[in-house]
N, C-alpha and C positions, 0 to 999 in steps of 0.2 A: 504494500500500500504506500503510495507516495503522498507527501505533504504538498499542499499548495504553497507556492512561493509567496512570501509576504514582502511588501516593500519595506526597506529598512528606514529607520528614522534618520533625519539629518544629523550629521556630526555637529559638534559645537562650532567649528569653523564655518561649515555650510550654513548653519543657523545665523551666525553673525553676518555672513555675507548677504544672505537673503534679507535679513532685517535692514541692513545698510542700504541695499538696493531699493527696498520698499520705502524706507524713509526718504531717499532721494526722489523716488517717483512721487510720493505724496507731496513733497515740498515743491518740486518743479512742475508737476502736471495738475495738482489740485490745490496748491497753495495751503497745504496743511502741514504744520510742524508736529512731529510725533517723536517721542523719546524711544530709547532702545527697548525698554521693557514692553511698552504697548505694541511696538512693531514685531517684537519676538512673539508676543502672544497672538498677534494676527497671523504670523507665519505658522505657528503651531496649529491654529485653527484651520488654516488652508491645508496644511499637511495632513491633519487628522480627518477633516470632514470633506474636503474638496479634492485633495491630491489623488485619491483613489480613482476619481473619474479620469484624470490624465494618465495615471498608471494603467488602468484597464484599457483605455484607448490605445496606448502604446503597445500593449500586449496583443490587442486585436490587429493592429497594423502590422506588427511583426509576424503574427500568424499568417496573415494574408500574403506577405512577402515569401515566407517559407513554403506555403502551399504552392505558390506560383513556381518557385524554384524546383520543387519536387515534380510538378507537372512538366516543367521544361526538361528535367533529367529523364523522366519516363518517356517523353516524346523522343529525345535523343537516343535513348537505348532502343526504343522500338524501331527507329530509323536504322540502327546498326544490325538488326536481326537479318539473317540470311534465309 
């Protein structure tokens, strides 16, 4: 029985980078000043409650690419049959 892969949590460095980018975005695009803690909390919310949507989309997209490659290989092999 195999376990389902679970997305890993952001590392501390990744969290800080994401919070920094979010703070910059909020300041430059929305004219909102936010501190480190509120932006980290927002990143945690996105990671916990919204991130799975992006993760699952990435998995579906990867599955589509792999399926197409398998079909291409099968077609190539069929073409090599004598």
